[in-house]
N, C-alpha and C positions, 0 to 999 in steps of 0.2 A: 525496391527493384522495379524497373520499368516493365510493364506488361508487354510481351511479345506481340508483334503486329498480327500474327495469325489469331491470337486470342482477342485482340481489339476488333478484328474483322468479324469474329464470331459474335462478339458482344453487340456490334452494330449491324449485324446481318439484316435485321429487320429494316433498318434505314436504307441499306444498299439496295434491297429489292424494291423498295418504294421509289427510290431515285430512278432506278431502271424503268419501272412501270410508268411513272409520271412523265419522264422524258418521252416515252413512246406515246402516251396519251396526248401530250402537247404537240405531237408531231415534230418534235425538235430534231430527231434523227433525219427525217425526210428533208426538213428545212436546211440543215447543214450539208446534206448530200447534194441538194439542188443548188444551193447558193454559195457553197464553198466557205472558206474561212470568214467569220463574221464577228463583229463587235457585240458586246453586251447590249449596247443601245439599239443596234440594228435588230437583234433578235427580239428584244423587248418590244420594239415598235411593231414588228411584223407579226409576232405571235400574240401581241396584246396582253402581255404579262408584266407586272410592275418590275422595274429594274432591280430593286433591292432584294425582293424574294427570289427573282430569277437568278441573280448572282450567286446566292447561296446554293441553289440547285446545280448550277454550272460548276461551281467549285467542287462540289461532291462528285459530280459526274467525271470531272477531270481527275480527281483523286483516285477514283476506282477504275480509271483507264478507259472509260467509255469515250471520253473526249480528250483531245490534245489542245494545248494552249500555246500560242505564239504571239509575243508582243501584245499581250492582253486581248487577243482575239481567239475565238474558239473554232475548232473543226472536229469532225468526227474521226476517231481512230480508224485509219483505212482498213484495218483487219476486220472491222465489224460491218463494213458497208454491205457486203452480200447478204448478211443476216438481218440487218436493221433497216434496209431500204424496202418500203412497202411495194416497190415495183419489181423487186427481185424474186425469182422463183424459189430462192432459199430463205425468204423472209420468215422470221420466227415470231414476229409480233403477234400473230394470230393466236399463238399459244398462251399469251399472257392473260387474256381476259378473265377466265375462270379463276386463276390463281389470284389476280389482283382484286377482283370483285367479291369472291366468295372464300377461297381458301385462306386468304390473309386474315379475314375476320375470325374464322373458326379456329385458327392456330393460336389465338389468344387463350384458348382453353386446352392447350396441350397437356398441362399438368393434370387437369381433371381427366382427360382421356387416358393417360397412363395409369392413373390411380383407379379409374372405373372400368378400363378396358372396353370402351364403347364409344360410338360416335357422339358428337357434341352439338348437333343441330339445335337442340332445345335451348342451349346457352345463347344462341343468336336469334331467338324468337321463333324457331321452327318446332314442329311437333317431333316427339321422340320416334325413332325408327327402330322397329324390331327386326329380328332375323326373318320373320315371316312376312314382312311387308317392305322389303328393300325397294320394290318398284316405286314406292311413294317418294323416294328421293328424286326420281325423274318427274313423276306426274305432279307432285306438290311443290317441289323446289326448283328444279332445273328447267322444267317446261311450264312453269307457273304463269308466265306472260311472254309476250313476243320478244321483249328486250332480252330477258334471261335465256330464252330459247335460242335466239340468234347468236348471243355471245358464246353460249356453250357449244353450239354446232360449229361456229367459227374456230374455236379452240380445237375441237376434235378433227376438223378438216386439216388445219395447219399441223397438228401433231401426227397425222397419219399418212397424208398423201405422198410426200416425197419418199418415205420409207416403203410405201406400198408399190410405187413405181419401181424402186430398186428390187424389191422381192419378186415382182412379176416379171422382171427381166431375167431373174435367176431360175425361175421355175415356170414351165409352160403349162397352160391349161388347154392346149390345142386339142387334146383328146376328149374334152368334156363339153357338154352342151349348155348346162344351166347352173349358174352359181346363185345360191341363196345366201345373202349377207345378213346374218342375224344381228339385230341391234346395230345396223350398219350406219345409222345417222344419215349424213348426206352422201355416203357412198365412197369414201376415200379409197377403200380397198377394191370394192366392186368396179369402180370406174377405172382404176389402174389396171385391173385384170381385163376389162373390156378393151381398153386402149392397146393392150399387148396381145390380144387374142381375138382376131376378127370374127371367128366363128362362134364366139361365146355370147350368151345372153345372161342377164342378171335380174334378180329380184332383191330389193332391200326390204326387210321386214323390221318395222319399228313402230313407235307410238304415232298416233294420228297427228300430233302436233308437229312432227318432223316432216310430214308429207310435202307441204308447199316448198320447203327449203331444198328437199331432195330433188323434187321435180324441176325446180329452178336450176339446180346444178346439172341435171340431165340435159336440159335445153341449152344451157350455156356451153356445154361441151359437145353438143350435137349427138347425144346418145339416147334420145328419147325413144327411138325405134327399137333399141336393144335393152333398155333398162326400165323396170317398172317398180312401183312402190306398193307394198302390201301392208296395210294397217293391222297391227296385232301385238299381243303380248307373247314374246317368244317362249315363255315358261308355261303359260296357261292355254294358249291357242294352238290349233293345228298348224303345222309348218307347211309352207308351200313345197311342191315337189321340185327336187333338183338332184344333180349328181355330184355337186360340190357344195358343202356348207361351210361358211366362214363365221368364226366368232371372234370379233375384233375388239380387243381392249375392254372386255366385259368381265372375264373370269377373275381378274384381279379385284373386281368390285365385290365379289361374293364369297361366302364361306364354301368350303369344299363340298358340302352336301348339295348345294344348289348347282354348283359347277358340274358335278357328276350326273345330276338329274338331266341337265341340258345335253351333256355329251351322250348320255344313253338315249335320249330322245332323237338326237341326230343319227346315231348308229341305227336305230330301228327304222328310220325314214330313208336311209341311203340305199341305193341299189348295190349289187355286187360290184366291186372295184371302185365304188364311189369314195370321195375324199372328204375328210374333215380338215379344216384349216383353223388353227388357233394362232392369233396374232397378239403378242404381248411384249412388254419390256421384261427382260429376264435377269434374274440374279446370277452372278457367278456361282459355281457349284458350292463354294464355301460361304456364300452370302456376305462376302467382304465388300461388295460393290456390284455394279457400278454406282457412282454417286447419285445419278438421277433416279435410278430404281430404288435406292435406299430412301431418298427423300419422298418419293411418291408412295412407297410402302408405308411410311409414317402417315402420310396424308390420308391413306385409306382407313387408318384407325379413326381419324377424326370425322371422316365423311361417310364411310361405308362400313360393311362388315367383312371386307375382303382383305387380301394381301397379295404382294408379288411373290413369285415363286421361281425356282430354277427350271431349266429345260428338262432335267431329269424327273422332276416332280410331274410335269405335264406328260412326259413320255410314259411314266408309270400309270397315270390315269388312263391313257389311251389303251395301253396293254391290258389293264384290268377290265376295261369295257369290252375288249375284243378286237380292237384295231391292230393291224400288223404293218410291216414295212414302214414304220414311223421314222421320221427324220426331222432334223432342225436345219433351217436355212436362215443364216444371219444376214441382215442388211448391213450397209455401211453406216447406218444411223443408230437409232435407239430402240426400234421395235423390230421384232423378229418373228419367224413363222415356224410353227410346228405342224407337221403334216402326218396324218394317219390314213391308212387304206382299209376299207371294209372288204374282207374276203370271206365269202361264205364257205363253210366246210364242204 
């Protein structure tokens, strides 16, 4: 019996993702967008890749519908142009780096992760991470050198900024003065909030390795007068003063006990009527999807000690800490916002 195509694609999913990532690394998508339909020889000469090996890549890219083929010439599928052109505001290539460079390697040990129920960094030459030292993932692995730091921060910006713009158009911070973005990286959420709320200022609190990249982003977007960087460990150090605190895409990295510790810390720091903002990919209530959340939830097993959760789980956490008037605001993308208000009795 012939194997159904869907099972064939599952069997070779590892190859499909590499075809996708490598095409992006070679800047093939930009080349075809800029030059239009092109022959194998043209692409080979201009990208300086041997024809024989390039042809294999192009055949696969056409097979998985990344490219179209006409009279032995190749062009990019028009459907993908807004997402795969590095000049587009919707470019998704910035999300690939961490998955291509790091996650792909560690997924070789998925079986071990399932059997052992723990991250697998030690299998790729990194030290073991305990529940009590999750910060070492950032300090020892992700921010270990300039290249790794830049790649990770690029992925975080690309994964967060467009959804943050969407969310900040749906919820106004005009009644608030200072946003503290905890573990905010280069400030995808804080910057979106500043751009939509002229009276707001922001502080990004993150590791010292992030500072030059964040400040570069502030300068690039002409926000240096309203945005500052605060070096520190959000779990161990005193938090800057603000009337809004955002926790973006961090709680899914951590076990529940650490999450609750940080949320409690924020609650104690907030003034009356202050806000907590949780930004996360969310599971459907029955955890049947979405697809991307399911895949990243599995990734957390290999890389961290956290997991993805439903909106209801986060709302229950906020209620248990003492927040009220909680709500969920969904973006049109993949990351969403849970809001809680501190109201003193």
